[in-house]
Structure formats: C-alpha cells, structure tokens
Rosetta silent file (secondary structure, phi, psi, omega in degrees, C-alpha in Angstrom):
SEQUENCE: MNRIVTTLIAGFIALMLLSSTVFVVDQRRYAIVFALGEVKEVISQPGLHFKLPPPFQNVLYLDKRIMTIESPEADRFITAEKMNILVDAFVKWHIVEPKLYFVSFGGDESRARDRMSQIVKAALNDEITKRTVREVISGQRGKVMEAIRGKVVLEAKQIGVEIIDVRLKRVDYVEQINNSVYDRMKAERVRVANELRSTGSADSEKIRADADKQRTVILAEAYRDAENIRGEGDAKASQTYAEAFGKNPEFYKFYRSLEAYRATFKNHGDVMVMDSSSDFFKYFKGSGAAGGAAPVKK
SCORE:     score description
SCORE:     0.000 S_00000001
   1 L     0.000  -44.725 -179.859  -15.067  239.343  189.723 S_00000001
   2 H   -65.293  -35.231  179.058  -12.816  237.375  187.381 S_00000001
   3 H   -64.779  -39.432  179.501  -15.857  236.446  185.291 S_00000001
   4 H   -64.997  -43.235  179.778  -16.789  240.109  184.823 S_00000001
   5 H   -63.933  -42.002  179.835  -13.270  241.046  183.790 S_00000001
   6 H   -62.895  -40.394  179.704  -13.161  238.123  181.385 S_00000001
   7 H   -63.570  -43.685 -179.982  -16.507  239.170  179.909 S_00000001
   8 H   -63.920  -40.798  179.891  -15.350  242.752  179.445 S_00000001
   9 H   -65.531  -44.080  179.429  -12.124  241.657  177.775 S_00000001
  10 H   -62.512  -41.378  179.046  -14.017  239.257  175.511 S_00000001
  11 H   -65.014  -38.774  178.385  -16.509  241.972  174.622 S_00000001
  12 H   -64.533  -42.286  179.197  -13.707  244.436  173.875 S_00000001
  13 H   -65.243  -40.740  178.175  -11.981  241.912  171.646 S_00000001
  14 H   -63.161  -39.078  177.936  -15.246  241.154  169.879 S_00000001
  15 H   -65.029  -41.168  178.161  -15.861  244.866  169.362 S_00000001
  16 H   -62.849  -44.543  178.821  -12.359  245.303  167.940 S_00000001
  17 H   -63.463  -39.829  179.466  -12.901  242.391  165.565 S_00000001
  18 H   -66.346  -41.137 -178.992  -16.271  243.772  164.499 S_00000001
  19 H   -66.680  -29.555  179.506  -14.890  247.267  163.919 S_00000001
  20 H   -76.918  -12.340  178.777  -12.095  245.788  161.779 S_00000001
  21 H   -98.041   -5.812 -178.167  -14.674  244.129  159.533 S_00000001
  22 E  -114.044  135.710  174.403  -16.709  247.323  158.930 S_00000001
  23 E  -145.870  153.378 -176.825  -15.520  250.267  156.818 S_00000001
  24 E  -113.157  131.250  177.729  -17.199  253.340  155.350 S_00000001
  25 E  -100.862  120.406  177.652  -16.600  254.535  151.813 S_00000001
  26 L   -76.854  152.111 -179.033  -16.822  258.300  151.404 S_00000001
  27 L   -67.793  -13.515  179.875  -18.449  259.703  148.252 S_00000001
  28 L   -96.072    5.100 -175.512  -15.167  261.440  147.400 S_00000001
  29 E  -136.099  157.662  166.380  -13.124  258.222  147.404 S_00000001
  30 E   -97.441  153.663  174.637  -12.694  254.815  145.905 S_00000001
  31 E  -123.867  124.536  177.519  -12.088  251.810  148.165 S_00000001
  32 E  -108.467  120.588 -179.423   -9.882  248.904  147.015 S_00000001
  33 E   -96.531  125.842  179.434  -10.311  245.738  149.070 S_00000001
  34 E  -106.680  139.608  174.456   -7.240  243.454  149.175 S_00000001
  35 E  -121.624  108.260 -178.224   -7.313  239.793  150.101 S_00000001
  36 L    55.064   43.015  177.095   -3.887  238.473  151.068 S_00000001
  37 L    85.860   -4.633  178.613   -2.195  241.173  148.965 S_00000001
  38 E  -110.142  146.476 -179.953   -4.358  240.772  145.858 S_00000001
  39 E   -71.481  120.477  179.895   -7.078  243.128  144.688 S_00000001
  40 E  -100.737  -39.709 -172.871  -10.393  241.477  145.411 S_00000001
  41 E  -153.628  145.038  171.938  -12.895  244.305  144.928 S_00000001
  42 E  -116.550  123.436 -176.652  -13.088  247.988  143.926 S_00000001
  43 E  -111.772  121.755  179.039  -15.905  249.934  145.596 S_00000001
  44 L  -111.145  -16.388 -178.540  -16.939  253.246  144.081 S_00000001
  45 L   -87.282  134.429  179.051  -20.383  253.678  145.691 S_00000001
  46 L   -68.906  154.190  176.255  -20.453  255.455  149.119 S_00000001
  47 E   141.985 -172.616 -178.387  -21.853  253.675  152.156 S_00000001
  48 E   -92.413  132.199 -177.825  -21.173  251.078  154.830 S_00000001
  49 E  -135.786  163.734 -178.240  -19.367  247.900  153.757 S_00000001
  50 E  -124.532  154.308  179.672  -17.957  244.760  155.342 S_00000001
  51 L  -152.997  172.074  173.828  -14.757  242.796  154.947 S_00000001
  52 L   -76.207  149.664  179.924  -12.692  240.167  156.739 S_00000001
  53 L   -67.684  155.612  174.217  -10.480  241.378  159.558 S_00000001
  54 L   -60.590  150.095    4.796   -6.761  241.912  158.925 S_00000001
  55 L   -91.502   12.799 -177.234   -4.554  240.310  157.811 S_00000001
  56 L   -71.263  -41.015  177.677   -7.064  238.500  155.629 S_00000001
  57 E  -140.439  141.532  177.115   -8.400  241.669  153.989 S_00000001
  58 E  -128.825  163.028 -178.735   -7.247  245.283  153.932 S_00000001
  59 E  -126.796  134.260  173.809   -8.729  248.457  152.403 S_00000001
  60 E  -119.739  132.933 -178.076   -6.939  251.225  150.456 S_00000001
  61 E  -102.863  138.027  176.479   -8.657  254.501  149.702 S_00000001
  62 E  -125.209  141.818 -178.273   -8.064  256.555  146.526 S_00000001
  63 E   -77.002  129.120  179.358   -9.305  260.059  145.874 S_00000001
  64 L  -101.574   -0.099 -179.976  -11.849  260.271  143.038 S_00000001
  65 L   -72.607  162.116  176.978  -12.054  264.094  142.979 S_00000001
  66 L   -72.927  127.265 -177.948  -10.618  266.230  140.134 S_00000001
  67 E  -117.274  162.493 -175.371   -7.029  267.097  140.951 S_00000001
  68 E  -123.089  138.529  172.847   -4.629  269.655  139.486 S_00000001
  69 E  -116.762  118.463  176.805   -0.992  269.352  138.520 S_00000001
  70 E  -124.563  135.953  179.699    0.884  272.629  138.229 S_00000001
  71 L   -77.928  134.459 -178.876    4.576  272.967  137.605 S_00000001
  72 L   -63.985  -29.288  179.238    6.321  275.062  140.285 S_00000001
  73 L  -134.250  150.882  178.121    8.453  276.725  137.598 S_00000001
  74 L   -65.887  140.901  178.904    7.959  277.310  133.888 S_00000001
  75 E   -92.333  149.587 -178.432    9.608  274.750  131.639 S_00000001
  76 E   -97.258  134.660  178.311   11.861  275.699  128.750 S_00000001
  77 E  -134.064  160.076  179.856   11.069  274.488  125.215 S_00000001
  78 E  -111.394  127.972 -179.736   12.561  275.103  121.755 S_00000001
  79 L   -84.380 -179.404  179.297   10.311  276.240  118.889 S_00000001
  80 L   -65.214  -21.153  178.732   10.642  275.489  115.189 S_00000001
  81 L   -87.144    5.624 -177.015   12.718  278.709  114.916 S_00000001
  82 L    64.154   35.479  177.484   15.233  277.322  117.443 S_00000001
  83 L  -110.713  142.256 -179.488   14.160  279.947  119.973 S_00000001
  84 E   -86.305  133.343  174.331   13.759  279.205  123.688 S_00000001
  85 E  -132.814  156.200  178.376   10.437  279.954  125.332 S_00000001
  86 E  -104.979  128.131 -177.846    9.091  279.416  128.842 S_00000001
  87 E  -122.418  127.990  177.525    5.780  277.579  129.138 S_00000001
  88 E  -115.954  113.760 -176.228    3.746  277.299  132.354 S_00000001
  89 E  -124.464  163.332  172.741    0.924  274.735  132.094 S_00000001
  90 E  -139.903  156.577 -176.319   -1.533  272.944  134.358 S_00000001
  91 E  -129.421  134.580  173.522   -3.539  269.733  134.038 S_00000001
  92 E  -104.488  125.601 -175.375   -6.910  268.755  135.485 S_00000001
  93 E  -149.214  164.643  173.736   -7.285  264.971  136.003 S_00000001
  94 E  -155.986  162.537 -177.025   -8.967  262.297  138.083 S_00000001
  95 E   -82.478  131.076  177.949   -8.860  258.535  138.607 S_00000001
  96 L  -118.825  -22.067  177.626  -11.380  256.519  136.576 S_00000001
  97 L  -127.610   89.614 -173.784   -9.925  252.991  136.891 S_00000001
  98 H   -59.216  -39.618 -177.758   -8.701  252.531  140.494 S_00000001
  99 H   -64.865  -46.182  178.370   -7.329  249.013  139.945 S_00000001
 100 H   -64.981  -37.770  177.908   -5.220  250.000  136.944 S_00000001
 101 H   -61.980  -44.682 -179.304   -4.114  253.136  138.776 S_00000001
 102 H   -65.528  -41.176  178.194   -3.019  251.078  141.787 S_00000001
 103 H   -61.948  -35.848 -177.586   -1.137  248.599  139.596 S_00000001
 104 H   -75.341  -37.632 -171.767    0.664  251.500  137.880 S_00000001
 105 H  -127.131   -1.713 -178.613    1.636  253.478  140.972 S_00000001
 106 L    65.218   22.969  179.308    0.861  251.327  144.010 S_00000001
 107 L    80.982    4.573 -179.107   -1.534  253.991  145.253 S_00000001
 108 L   -85.793  110.660 -176.816    1.270  256.580  145.560 S_00000001
 109 H   -67.958  -33.515  179.531   -0.158  259.909  144.392 S_00000001
 110 H   -63.620  -39.828  177.405    3.256  261.576  144.179 S_00000001
 111 H   -65.532  -38.857  178.049    4.425  258.971  141.674 S_00000001
 112 H   -63.818  -40.791  178.254    1.240  259.501  139.675 S_00000001
 113 H   -64.357  -41.819  178.155    1.831  263.247  139.621 S_00000001
 114 H   -62.332  -42.137 -179.674    5.419  262.802  138.453 S_00000001
 115 H   -65.615  -42.424  179.440    4.269  260.484  135.685 S_00000001
 116 H   -63.035  -40.921  179.114    1.530  262.865  134.582 S_00000001
 117 H   -62.846  -39.411  177.743    4.012  265.758  134.528 S_00000001
 118 H   -65.214  -40.967  179.437    6.355  263.768  132.315 S_00000001
 119 H   -62.700  -45.615 -179.674    3.534  262.891  129.917 S_00000001
 120 H   -65.543  -42.336 -179.766    2.438  266.542  129.648 S_00000001
 121 H   -64.039  -39.859  177.898    5.992  267.801  129.209 S_00000001
 122 H   -65.113  -40.857  178.185    6.648  265.306  126.406 S_00000001
 123 H   -65.661  -40.640  177.275    3.418  266.314  124.639 S_00000001
 124 H   -61.453  -44.930 -179.719    4.305  269.995  124.998 S_00000001
 125 H   -62.081  -42.061  179.981    7.747  269.402  123.547 S_00000001
 126 H   -62.263  -41.361 -175.051    6.341  267.472  120.565 S_00000001
 127 H   -80.254  -37.326 -176.060    3.855  270.206  119.695 S_00000001
 128 H   -72.252  -34.977  179.788    5.966  273.293  120.364 S_00000001
 129 L   -66.479  -14.950  177.779    8.928  272.071  118.281 S_00000001
 130 L   -88.562  -11.894 -171.814    6.564  271.996  115.270 S_00000001
 131 L  -124.104  161.447  177.745    5.481  275.600  115.582 S_00000001
 132 L   -83.641  170.434 -179.864    6.896  279.113  115.593 S_00000001
 133 H   -61.122  -44.891 -178.187    6.870  281.453  118.581 S_00000001
 134 H   -61.767  -39.830 -179.602    4.006  283.510  117.136 S_00000001
 135 H   -66.495  -39.294 -179.607    1.885  280.407  116.569 S_00000001
 136 H   -69.690  -41.044 -175.091    2.448  279.154  120.115 S_00000001
 137 H   -75.624  -44.175 -174.079    1.792  282.502  121.783 S_00000001
 138 H  -134.175  -48.963 -170.226   -1.229  283.707  119.844 S_00000001
 139 H   -59.182  -49.719 -175.319   -1.858  282.280  116.395 S_00000001
 140 L  -125.929   33.388 -176.579   -2.442  278.595  117.164 S_00000001
 141 H   -62.438  -40.937  178.619   -2.535  278.485  120.950 S_00000001
 142 H   -64.188  -41.085  178.203   -5.920  276.765  121.021 S_00000001
 143 H   -63.218  -39.706  179.401   -4.749  274.138  118.499 S_00000001
 144 H   -59.996  -46.619 -179.512   -1.616  273.526  120.576 S_00000001
 145 H   -64.776  -38.387  179.877   -3.691  272.846  123.718 S_00000001
 146 H   -66.840  -41.342  178.889   -6.057  270.549  121.849 S_00000001
 147 H   -65.387  -41.157  178.235   -3.192  268.547  120.347 S_00000001
 148 H   -63.592  -44.043  179.867   -1.483  268.253  123.736 S_00000001
 149 H   -61.682  -40.817  178.558   -4.724  267.167  125.379 S_00000001
 150 H   -60.613  -43.236  179.907   -5.246  264.498  122.710 S_00000001
 151 H   -69.933  -41.188 -178.926   -1.848  262.973  123.275 S_00000001
 152 H   -67.214  -35.015 -179.269   -2.043  263.141  127.059 S_00000001
 153 H   -62.699  -41.532 -177.804   -5.518  261.573  127.128 S_00000001
 154 H   -65.947  -42.350 -178.818   -4.332  258.473  125.256 S_00000001
 155 H   -74.003  -36.312 -179.022   -1.329  257.914  127.532 S_00000001
 156 H   -68.680  -29.129  178.911   -3.219  258.731  130.732 S_00000001
 157 H   -63.532  -29.277 -178.271   -5.917  256.148  129.894 S_00000001
 158 L   -73.016  -13.738  178.710   -3.261  253.450  130.088 S_00000001
 159 L  -115.045   15.965  176.252   -2.612  254.237  133.748 S_00000001
 160 L    81.222   20.729 -176.123   -6.255  254.544  134.831 S_00000001
 161 E  -120.800  144.111  174.674   -6.471  258.325  134.694 S_00000001
 162 E  -111.496  131.284  178.397   -8.796  260.620  132.702 S_00000001
 163 E   -88.882  121.974  178.379   -7.568  264.067  131.602 S_00000001
 164 E   -83.422  -46.047 -176.558  -10.190  266.748  132.053 S_00000001
 165 E  -161.112  151.908  173.290   -8.287  269.702  130.648 S_00000001
 166 E  -130.848  127.077 -176.702   -4.822  270.952  129.718 S_00000001
 167 E  -132.206  144.731  172.648   -4.126  274.688  129.707 S_00000001
 168 E   -96.945  109.757 -178.709   -1.161  276.929  128.982 S_00000001
 169 E   -74.399  -41.331 -175.554   -1.143  279.576  131.706 S_00000001
 170 E  -148.721  135.103  172.605    1.844  281.542  130.421 S_00000001
 171 E  -128.880  119.121 -172.995    4.059  281.502  127.375 S_00000001
 172 E  -141.964  164.243  176.812    6.975  283.898  127.482 S_00000001
 173 E   -80.681  156.917  173.861   10.420  284.445  126.078 S_00000001
 174 L   -69.818  145.204 -174.857   13.568  283.525  127.922 S_00000001
 175 H   -55.175  -34.931 -175.615   15.012  286.562  129.675 S_00000001
 176 H   -66.167  -27.207 -175.947   18.200  286.480  127.612 S_00000001
 177 H  -106.650    3.473 -179.558   16.368  287.053  124.310 S_00000001
 178 H   -57.670  -45.635 -177.320   13.732  289.514  125.511 S_00000001
 179 H   -62.797  -43.806  179.395   15.739  292.538  124.405 S_00000001
 180 H   -64.561  -36.983  178.243   16.377  291.165  120.918 S_00000001
 181 H   -65.547  -44.298  178.267   12.730  290.280  120.572 S_00000001
 182 H   -62.428  -40.551  178.636   11.652  293.749  121.637 S_00000001
 183 H   -64.166  -39.606  179.362   14.138  295.320  119.221 S_00000001
 184 H   -67.522  -39.977  177.388   12.783  293.192  116.389 S_00000001
 185 H   -63.610  -40.480  177.689    9.220  294.096  117.300 S_00000001
 186 H   -63.108  -44.840  178.343   10.197  297.753  117.372 S_00000001
 187 H   -60.771  -39.704  179.116   11.915  297.484  113.983 S_00000001
 188 H   -65.000  -41.483  178.040    8.812  295.823  112.574 S_00000001
 189 H   -65.748  -39.788  177.932    6.591  298.593  113.898 S_00000001
 190 H   -63.715  -42.175  178.958    8.937  301.235  112.475 S_00000001
 191 H   -60.797  -44.265  179.421    8.893  299.485  109.109 S_00000001
 192 H   -64.498  -41.183  177.744    5.105  299.426  109.092 S_00000001
 193 H   -61.418  -45.164  178.840    4.995  303.107  110.132 S_00000001
 194 H   -63.228  -39.060  179.405    7.404  304.078  107.344 S_00000001
 195 H   -64.206  -44.114  178.148    5.405  302.075  104.836 S_00000001
 196 H   -63.822  -39.171  179.959    2.194  303.785  105.910 S_00000001
 197 H   -65.041  -43.477  179.322    3.925  307.175  105.832 S_00000001
 198 H   -65.993  -38.880  177.923    5.281  306.602  102.310 S_00000001
 199 H   -63.974  -42.666  178.198    1.878  305.377  101.142 S_00000001
 200 H   -64.813  -38.630  177.890    0.239  308.462  102.622 S_00000001
 201 H   -63.540  -42.036  177.648    2.841  310.728  100.971 S_00000001
 202 H   -63.437  -43.052  177.552    2.219  309.082   97.608 S_00000001
 203 H   -64.018  -37.489  178.868   -1.535  309.485   98.000 S_00000001
 204 H   -63.255  -45.720  178.495   -1.010  313.107   99.008 S_00000001
 205 H   -63.054  -38.040  178.705    1.058  313.796   95.899 S_00000001
 206 H   -64.200  -43.808  178.393   -1.521  312.071   93.772 S_00000001
 207 H   -64.228  -43.037 -179.278   -4.330  314.195   95.261 S_00000001
 208 H   -65.260  -41.266  178.915   -2.281  317.361   94.875 S_00000001
 209 H   -64.010  -40.193  178.995   -1.435  316.567   91.254 S_00000001
 210 H   -64.817  -40.089  177.215   -5.079  315.859   90.536 S_00000001
 211 H   -64.543  -40.807  178.726   -6.082  319.168   92.153 S_00000001
 212 H   -64.678  -38.566 -179.974   -3.450  321.057   90.089 S_00000001
 213 H   -65.321  -44.250  177.456   -4.726  319.351   86.971 S_00000001
 214 H   -62.125  -39.726  177.823   -8.311  320.328   87.735 S_00000001
 215 H   -60.602  -45.864  179.596   -7.175  323.868   88.500 S_00000001
 216 H   -63.077  -42.416  179.860   -5.374  324.116   85.149 S_00000001
 217 H   -64.643  -42.577  179.822   -8.357  322.718   83.298 S_00000001
 218 H   -63.034  -44.674 -179.908  -10.765  325.089   85.083 S_00000001
 219 H   -63.985  -41.443 -179.997   -8.523  328.107   84.325 S_00000001
 220 H   -63.651  -43.657  179.281   -8.109  327.038   80.707 S_00000001
 221 H   -64.891  -40.022  178.293  -11.861  326.611   80.275 S_00000001
 222 H   -64.207  -42.262  178.900  -12.485  329.987   81.956 S_00000001
 223 H   -64.107  -39.815  177.475   -9.921  331.688   79.732 S_00000001
 224 H   -61.550  -46.346 -179.729  -11.490  330.038   76.691 S_00000001
 225 H   -64.697  -38.993  179.540  -14.951  331.194   77.695 S_00000001
 226 H   -63.995  -42.000  178.723  -13.632  334.709   78.461 S_00000001
 227 H   -66.066  -36.772  177.999  -11.945  334.906   75.062 S_00000001
 228 H   -64.398  -42.706  179.283  -15.104  333.707   73.379 S_00000001
 229 H   -65.992  -41.198  179.121  -17.137  336.339   75.238 S_00000001
 230 H   -64.808  -39.363  178.541  -14.502  338.986   74.461 S_00000001
 231 H   -64.987  -41.399  177.725  -14.503  337.996   70.823 S_00000001
 232 H   -63.581  -40.258  178.081  -18.262  338.202   70.665 S_00000001
 233 H   -64.795  -42.797  177.504  -18.121  341.598   72.315 S_00000001
 234 H   -62.498  -38.713  178.585  -15.470  342.834   69.910 S_00000001
 235 H   -64.301  -43.381  177.526  -17.504  341.507   67.015 S_00000001
 236 H   -63.594  -41.972  178.084  -20.560  343.320   68.210 S_00000001
 237 H   -62.958  -42.346  178.805  -18.543  346.495   68.813 S_00000001
 238 H   -62.820  -39.394  179.078  -17.030  346.262   65.325 S_00000001
 239 H   -64.468  -41.436  178.999  -20.476  345.733   63.893 S_00000001
 240 H   -63.514  -44.158  178.297  -21.758  348.778   65.806 S_00000001
 241 H   -62.615  -40.318 -179.056  -18.811  350.855   64.593 S_00000001
 242 H   -65.727  -41.129  178.168  -19.355  349.684   61.062 S_00000001
 243 H   -63.347  -44.065  179.689  -23.041  350.613   61.197 S_00000001
 244 H   -64.626  -38.967  179.491  -22.173  353.996   62.675 S_00000001
 245 H   -65.492  -37.117  179.702  -19.473  354.535   60.049 S_00000001
 246 H   -67.211  -34.273 -179.702  -21.893  353.622   57.335 S_00000001
 247 H   -78.289  -40.442 -176.710  -24.467  356.167   58.538 S_00000001
 248 L  -149.546   85.289 -179.337  -22.033  359.109   59.209 S_00000001
 249 H   -56.902  -38.456 -177.004  -18.413  358.450   58.295 S_00000001
 250 H   -68.836  -39.852  176.255  -17.248  361.884   59.404 S_00000001
 251 H   -64.229  -38.380 -179.233  -18.780  361.538   62.878 S_00000001
 252 H   -63.016  -44.235  179.344  -17.266  358.054   63.183 S_00000001
 253 H   -62.838  -40.482  179.725  -13.817  359.454   62.327 S_00000001
 254 H   -63.900  -43.098 -179.085  -14.301  362.265   64.851 S_00000001
 255 H   -66.169  -41.573  178.842  -15.371  359.850   67.587 S_00000001
 256 H   -65.945  -34.305  177.366  -12.466  357.520   66.947 S_00000001
 257 H   -65.865  -39.786  177.705  -10.073  360.471   67.027 S_00000001
 258 H   -63.189  -38.555  176.436  -11.429  361.517   70.427 S_00000001
 259 H   -65.280  -37.599  178.336  -10.826  358.013   71.742 S_00000001
 260 H   -68.014  -39.574  176.502   -7.302  358.155   70.369 S_00000001
 261 H   -62.345  -42.108 -178.293   -6.711  361.543   72.055 S_00000001
 262 H   -63.849  -42.251 -179.423   -8.061  360.179   75.353 S_00000001
 263 H   -71.617  -32.473 -176.538   -5.808  357.162   75.215 S_00000001
 264 H   -76.892  -44.681 -177.187   -2.772  359.155   74.118 S_00000001
 265 L  -103.890   46.616 -179.672   -2.988  362.009   76.618 S_00000001
 266 L   -69.767  -39.175  179.967   -4.160  359.936   79.537 S_00000001
 267 L  -108.844  152.108 -177.209   -1.403  361.122   81.877 S_00000001
 268 L   -68.246  -27.782 -178.137   -0.181  364.679   82.339 S_00000001
 269 L   -88.734    5.596  179.642    3.422  363.726   81.741 S_00000001
 270 L   -70.574  138.685 -178.553    2.807  362.070   78.399 S_00000001
 271 L  -129.622  135.299  176.013    4.843  363.597   75.546 S_00000001
 272 L  -131.986  131.367  179.594    4.400  363.036   71.834 S_00000001
 273 L  -113.031  115.197  178.326    6.703  364.422   69.162 S_00000001
 274 L  -160.759  169.926 -177.938    5.221  364.636   65.651 S_00000001
 275 L   -70.211  134.322 -177.861    4.515  367.038   62.858 S_00000001
 276 L   -68.052  -17.884  179.308    1.758  369.530   63.685 S_00000001
 277 L   -89.442    6.353 -179.405    0.338  369.103   60.217 S_00000001
 278 L   -65.689  150.503  178.488   -0.230  365.388   60.826 S_00000001
 279 H   -63.243  -17.433 -179.904   -3.715  364.040   60.350 S_00000001
 280 H   -61.949  -32.762 -178.041   -3.627  363.000   64.023 S_00000001
 281 H   -99.359   21.564 -176.296   -4.231  366.662   64.986 S_00000001
 282 H   -57.114  -42.682 -176.153   -6.846  367.169   62.317 S_00000001
 283 H   -88.117    1.236  171.277   -9.640  367.844   64.771 S_00000001
 284 H   -85.458  -18.885 -177.340   -7.422  370.100   66.917 S_00000001
 285 L   -81.600  135.852 -178.318   -7.252  372.586   64.093 S_00000001
 286 L  -134.579  159.295 -179.534   -9.995  375.245   64.071 S_00000001
 287 L   -93.421  -12.612 -176.958  -10.934  378.228   61.915 S_00000001
 288 L   -86.957  173.470  179.345  -11.942  380.538   64.793 S_00000001
 289 L   -71.812  -27.771 -177.897   -9.717  382.869   66.949 S_00000001
 290 L   -81.420   -0.871  178.404  -10.171  380.732   70.012 S_00000001
 291 L    73.225   33.232 -179.722   -8.654  377.746   68.210 S_00000001
 292 L   -74.179  168.864 -178.287  -11.784  375.681   68.399 S_00000001
 293 L   -75.073  152.748  177.273  -12.219  372.457   66.528 S_00000001
 294 L   -67.045  144.267 -178.651  -13.595  372.403   63.013 S_00000001
 295 L   -65.627  149.055 -178.599  -17.263  371.808   62.767 S_00000001
 296 L   -94.036  130.017  178.877  -18.289  368.269   62.074 S_00000001
 297 L   -76.931  139.868  178.365  -20.327  367.630   58.969 S_00000001
 298 L  -114.229    0.000    0.000  -23.507  365.713   59.495 S_00000001
C-alpha cells in the first residue's frame, strides 16, 4: 500500500516537473525565455517548446498583435497664431523587438502606452506650433499626420515598437473662443458677399451703360437714315414740282394754292385776318354770280 502511494506521489511530482518544462507559444504572442533573470531566448514562432523548470528558467509572454492608443480626452495645443485648439488622436502600433521592448518597460504594457502617448503628444506639439489653425484643420492635415508619424516612428524604434499609423480624429477650437471664431467666419462671409454684390452692381451698370450706348447709336443711325430718305423724297418731290411748274406754271400755282388753303383752313375754328385783295385769295375770286373761281389757263 505504501509502495503504491509512493509511486503515485512520485508520478505526480514527475508530471509537475514535466509540465513546468513544456510551454506553448500562441501565434498572437511572443515568448521570452529567462534563465536566472537574464533573457536567454525570444520565440516568435507558434508551437510547443521546452525549457528548464523554475527557478532555472521562466517564460514571459508579450502580445504581438496591432494595438491602439487613444487619449480619453482631447489634448490642448497652441498654433502658430497663439490660438488654443483641441486635438484628439490615436496611434496603431505593435511590438517588433520583444527583447528591447522588455528592457525598456519590463514587459509592463501600461508603461509602454504612457511612453507612446508622450511621444505622440510631443510630436503633435512640435508640428502644430509651426502651423495655423486653418492648416491644421483642413489645409495641411495630411502633411501634419505624415510629419508626426515620421517623428514617432524614429523614437518608437528605439523602444522595440513599430508605428503602423497616426491619425487625427478631431481637431476643434476651445469652447471659449468658439464664438469669436464664428463671428470672424461670419464677418468673412459677409465681406465676400458684399464684394460679390458690389462686383455684380458694377457689372450691371456696365451692361446698362453699354445698352444705353447701343440704343443711342441705333436711334441716331435710324434718324440719319430717316433724314436721308426724307431728303431724297423731298428732292424727288421738288423735282416733280419743278417739272410740273415747267410744263404748266399756272396749274402749278393753282395746285400749290389749294394745298395752302387746305393747310390754312384745316380746322373750323381757324381765323385769318388779311386784306381781301391779297394774292392769297386770288383763286377765291371769280367772275360769275355764284362767286366761282377763275378759270385756270392751260
């Protein structure tokens, strides 16, 4: 009976010793093997591995997956214009040199995160202080992120970390200056609107002046053409009258007198005071009893 118990105890102890010499490395982790407190080996390939039992050798696991650092609150930075802005950024990173990472932080991920946050914040401060608010928010946002990533990559490499990406999630004004910024934006829009309005008014006046000029030119040309036509008509009429006068002067005089009578006594209320023996009434005078007009010689 005692032999069986002894065998079971010995087997249990042997199993414990065997289990302490075997460890499994997951594909998502690095394994650092320590021998009496010193790093002996870094294992990055997944699978079953062996080591000496404690306290001769121990194993520390480090995560090799891509991790994210996000600030719980937006950080405040000062731009080249001495204006405060709030920047919310995040960083994607992972461990590439486990031994250097362990030497830097002793395997403490929280310390690594704090250090990474400090590096990113310092890079943000360096780049934002060189630029204006407009450049940070829209104009050069891509350049800002590239410059920050370049600086962070160099410093992160010294602690065994590779930076995958650095992004600015939000860039906003501090609450205290929001109203002044909005007022300035409004004033700028009003200025642009007034400028466009004045430009439109000037163009309108220019178009109106050009239209008036064309109207004046068209009327002047029409009047000129009308006068030319009227002159030609008068010339032809004078020529016709002259020809008629040359053929029968007495008939021409009679016809012209009739036109003068028609123009003079056009309205019933017209009154003319002159001597009855005037030549104007020459063709009103007649030799008959009825007072008819004198016969016209042909």
